matplotlib code that plots the C-alpha trace (Angstrom):
import matplotlib.pyplot as plt

x = [11.8, 12.3, 13.0, 16.0, 18.2, 21.3, 24.2, 28.0, 30.8, 34.2, 36.8, 36.7, 36.6, 33.7, 31.5, 31.5, 30.5, 27.4, 27.3, 26.9, 24.1, 22.1, 21.9, 20.6, 17.9, 17.4, 16.7, 13.8, 12.2, 12.4, 14.5, 17.3, 21.0, 22.2, 25.9, 27.4, 30.5, 31.3, 34.8, 34.1, 37.3, 40.5, 40.1, 40.2, 43.7, 44.1, 44.3, 48.2, 49.2, 51.4, 49.8, 48.4, 50.2, 47.9, 46.2, 44.7, 40.9, 41.5, 43.3, 40.9, 37.7, 39.4, 40.4, 36.7, 35.0, 37.3, 35.7, 32.8, 33.5, 35.3, 32.0, 29.8, 31.0, 31.1, 27.8, 26.7, 28.8, 27.4, 23.1, 22.7, 19.9, 19.8, 19.7, 22.5, 23.1, 26.2, 26.2, 30.5, 28.8, 31.3, 29.4, 31.8, 30.4, 27.2, 26.7, 26.0, 25.1, 21.6, 20.8, 20.9, 19.4, 16.3, 15.6, 15.7, 14.1, 17.0, 20.6, 22.7, 26.8, 30.4, 30.9, 34.3, 34.4, 36.8, 36.8, 36.7, 33.9, 34.5, 31.7, 31.8, 33.3, 31.2, 32.2, 31.9, 30.5, 27.7, 27.2, 26.1, 23.4, 21.8, 21.5, 20.7, 18.7, 14.6, 14.6, 15.9, 19.5, 21.4, 24.6, 26.1, 29.4, 32.5, 32.9, 29.6, 28.2, 25.1, 24.8, 25.2, 21.7, 20.1, 20.3, 22.5, 22.7, 21.9, 24.5, 24.1, 22.2, 19.0, 19.5, 17.7, 15.2, 16.0, 16.8, 14.6, 14.1, 14.1, 11.9, 13.6, 10.6, 9.4, 6.2, 5.3, 5.3, 5.3, 5.3, 3.7, 6.2, 8.8, 6.3, 5.7, 9.3, 9.3, 7.0, 7.3, 11.5, 9.4, 7.5, 9.7, 12.2, 9.9, 11.1, 9.7, 9.8, 10.5, 9.2, 11.9, 9.7, 10.7, 10.0, 11.1, 9.2, 8.9, 9.6, 6.9, 7.0, 10.3, 10.7, 12.6, 15.3, 15.8, 14.5, 11.1, 8.4, 7.5, 3.2, 4.0, 6.7, 3.5, 1.3, 3.7, 5.2, 0.9, 0.6, 3.5, 2.0, -1.4, 0.4, 2.3, -0.5, -3.0, -0.6, 0.5, -3.3, -3.1, 0.2, -0.8, -3.8, -1.7, 0.6, -0.7, 1.5, 3.9, 4.7, 5.2, 7.2, 7.6, 10.0, 8.7, 12.2, 12.0, 14.7, 17.8, 16.4, 19.7, 22.1, 18.9, 18.7, 22.7, 22.1, 19.0, 20.7, 23.0, 20.9, 19.0, 19.0, 18.3, 17.9, 14.7, 15.4, 13.4, 15.1, 12.5, 13.3, 14.1, 17.2, 18.5, 21.6, 24.2, 22.5, 21.1, 20.6, 20.5, 19.4, 20.8, 19.5, 20.6, 23.6, 23.8, 22.5, 24.8, 28.1, 27.7, 24.4, 26.2, 23.7, 22.9, 21.1, 18.1, 17.4, 14.6, 13.6, 9.7, 8.1]
y = [28.0, 32.4, 33.8, 34.7, 35.6, 33.3, 33.9, 31.7, 32.3, 31.2, 34.2, 34.5, 38.1, 36.9, 35.0, 38.7, 40.4, 38.1, 38.3, 42.3, 41.1, 39.8, 42.2, 44.5, 41.9, 41.3, 44.7, 45.2, 41.6, 43.1, 39.8, 39.6, 38.0, 35.3, 34.1, 30.7, 29.4, 25.1, 24.0, 20.9, 22.9, 24.6, 28.4, 30.0, 30.7, 33.4, 32.1, 31.8, 32.5, 30.6, 27.4, 27.8, 25.6, 22.6, 24.6, 22.4, 22.0, 24.8, 27.3, 26.9, 27.8, 30.4, 31.6, 31.5, 33.9, 35.9, 36.3, 35.6, 38.7, 41.1, 40.0, 41.1, 44.0, 45.1, 44.5, 45.7, 49.7, 49.6, 48.2, 50.0, 48.3, 45.3, 42.4, 39.8, 36.4, 34.1, 30.4, 28.4, 24.3, 21.4, 19.5, 19.8, 22.1, 21.2, 19.6, 22.5, 25.0, 22.6, 22.9, 25.7, 26.7, 24.5, 27.2, 30.3, 32.1, 32.7, 30.6, 33.5, 32.2, 34.1, 33.0, 34.4, 36.8, 35.1, 38.1, 38.2, 36.2, 33.4, 34.6, 32.8, 30.3, 29.0, 25.7, 22.5, 23.5, 26.0, 23.7, 21.0, 23.5, 24.4, 21.5, 20.1, 22.7, 22.6, 26.4, 29.7, 29.8, 32.9, 33.1, 36.3, 37.3, 38.4, 42.6, 43.7, 46.6, 47.7, 50.7, 47.4, 46.7, 50.0, 51.7, 54.6, 58.3, 58.1, 58.3, 56.2, 52.8, 54.4, 57.2, 55.6, 53.2, 49.6, 47.1, 44.6, 41.7, 39.5, 35.9, 32.8, 30.3, 27.4, 28.1, 24.9, 24.3, 28.1, 27.1, 29.2, 28.4, 30.2, 33.3, 34.7, 34.2, 36.9, 38.8, 39.4, 39.9, 42.7, 44.2, 44.7, 46.5, 48.2, 47.1, 46.1, 42.8, 41.6, 38.3, 35.6, 32.5, 29.6, 27.1, 24.3, 23.3, 20.1, 18.8, 19.4, 23.2, 23.3, 23.3, 20.7, 23.7, 23.0, 26.4, 27.4, 28.6, 32.1, 30.8, 28.4, 30.0, 32.6, 30.5, 29.1, 32.1, 32.8, 29.3, 30.9, 34.1, 32.9, 30.5, 32.7, 35.2, 32.9, 31.9, 34.7, 36.4, 35.8, 36.6, 40.0, 41.0, 40.2, 42.4, 44.9, 48.1, 45.3, 46.6, 43.2, 42.9, 39.9, 38.6, 35.0, 32.6, 30.2, 27.4, 27.8, 30.4, 30.4, 33.6, 35.4, 35.5, 35.7, 39.3, 40.7, 40.0, 43.1, 45.1, 43.2, 43.1, 39.7, 37.1, 34.3, 30.8, 27.3, 23.5, 21.0, 19.1, 15.6, 13.4, 11.5, 7.9, 10.8, 12.9, 15.7, 18.1, 21.7, 21.7, 23.0, 26.6, 27.4, 26.0, 28.5, 31.1, 30.8, 30.3, 33.8, 36.0, 39.5, 39.9, 37.5, 34.6, 33.4, 29.5, 28.6, 24.7, 23.2, 20.2]
z = [48.2, 48.0, 44.2, 42.4, 40.5, 40.4, 38.8, 38.6, 39.8, 38.6, 39.5, 36.2, 34.6, 32.0, 35.3, 37.1, 34.2, 34.1, 37.7, 37.0, 34.8, 36.8, 39.6, 37.0, 36.1, 39.6, 39.7, 36.8, 38.4, 41.7, 43.0, 45.2, 44.2, 44.9, 44.0, 43.7, 43.3, 43.4, 45.5, 43.1, 40.7, 41.3, 40.7, 37.6, 36.0, 33.4, 29.6, 29.1, 32.6, 34.4, 36.4, 40.0, 42.5, 43.9, 46.8, 49.8, 50.3, 53.5, 51.1, 48.6, 50.8, 52.0, 48.3, 47.3, 50.3, 49.6, 46.0, 47.0, 49.3, 46.9, 44.4, 46.3, 47.6, 43.5, 42.4, 46.0, 45.1, 41.5, 43.1, 46.1, 48.0, 46.5, 48.0, 47.7, 49.3, 48.3, 48.6, 48.0, 47.4, 47.6, 44.4, 40.9, 38.9, 36.8, 39.8, 42.0, 39.0, 38.2, 41.7, 41.9, 39.0, 40.3, 43.1, 41.3, 39.0, 36.4, 35.9, 34.9, 33.3, 31.7, 28.1, 26.6, 23.2, 20.8, 18.9, 15.7, 14.1, 16.0, 18.1, 21.9, 23.7, 25.7, 27.8, 28.6, 32.4, 31.1, 27.5, 30.6, 32.4, 29.6, 28.7, 32.0, 33.8, 33.4, 34.8, 32.0, 32.0, 30.7, 28.8, 29.7, 26.6, 28.5, 28.7, 28.4, 29.3, 30.7, 27.8, 25.3, 26.8, 25.4, 22.3, 20.7, 21.8, 25.6, 28.4, 31.2, 31.7, 32.2, 30.5, 26.9, 26.5, 26.0, 22.2, 21.5, 23.3, 20.2, 20.7, 18.1, 17.9, 15.3, 14.0, 13.6, 17.6, 19.7, 23.0, 26.3, 28.2, 26.0, 24.7, 27.9, 29.4, 26.0, 26.9, 30.6, 29.6, 27.9, 29.8, 32.2, 30.3, 28.3, 25.3, 21.7, 21.6, 18.5, 16.8, 14.7, 13.3, 11.0, 9.6, 7.6, 4.4, 3.4, -0.3, -2.0, -1.2, -3.5, -7.2, -9.3, -9.2, -5.3, -4.9, -2.8, -5.8, -4.9, -5.0, -2.3, 0.0, -0.1, 1.0, 3.6, 5.2, 5.3, 7.1, 9.6, 10.0, 11.1, 13.7, 15.5, 15.5, 16.8, 19.8, 20.1, 21.0, 24.4, 25.3, 23.7, 25.7, 29.1, 27.6, 25.7, 26.8, 24.5, 21.2, 19.1, 15.4, 13.6, 11.1, 8.9, 8.5, 5.4, 6.5, 9.4, 11.7, 13.5, 11.7, 11.5, 15.5, 15.4, 13.0, 15.0, 18.2, 17.3, 17.8, 21.3, 25.2, 25.1, 22.8, 24.0, 22.3, 23.0, 25.1, 24.3, 27.2, 26.5, 26.7, 23.4, 24.0, 24.2, 26.6, 27.0, 24.0, 23.1, 19.1, 16.2, 16.3, 20.0, 20.2, 17.0, 19.0, 22.0, 20.9, 18.0, 19.4, 20.0, 23.5, 26.3, 25.7, 27.1, 27.5, 28.2, 29.1, 28.1, 27.8]

ax = plt.figure().add_subplot(projection="3d")
ax.plot(x, y, z, "-o")
ax.set_aspect("equal")
plt.show()
């Protein structure tokens, strides 16, 4: 199978923003862009707009093909020279997107901004795909512009360096698949890699007041830094041009990653591939980041 960056299109503005981000990522990786639309659901209707009449199968196909052609033309104008392919599939969206993810380097989907501090709306389709995919999935917030990925002070998408790539990592169980993805993303962008690593302390680390004893705090963070240094050492050698900074976090890391995302071009988090009695799970940290991060979020599954 040829390598691609794949974007899911449903006709919404958010999916077009995600497709444009996917095009920029394809250029960074020197890969073609593949646009996918699933026919298993009626076309997108604007929030609060009038309900769309039911469409016949032929009308759905014509509308889907027109949407794909228009998206392809828009992206081709913005990114001359990018190889673009399109695909209209008949399955339901989750099935179609999981199938597309299985043959892609990366699957890109959109999420809707809720405004203020409310965060972003990650729809049921996107959540199911993130939870079920064995390949990395990136969620891109609606309204994201190419200049948002760059450090302030430049003009145009190529005039300023990229903001940091932020990696959220459990220092007690760092995973090479997730680390490698983040290093490669930082290298492609010539960006700094900021590693936010955390660990929840065991009960003996707390004093009687429920606070973490200062001496034990230092001991725990020292253990975290040593574990992280060991995990990162081979990747520093493989990517010597990537500058790495670290931020140790005691307790829940989700809020720290959300804060770091405000000055990031990409946030990378891992998701252990496992199934619970109620289906696949994405974990509390990944869930918090997906719904509140200001930057695109890459969820990297691992065993």
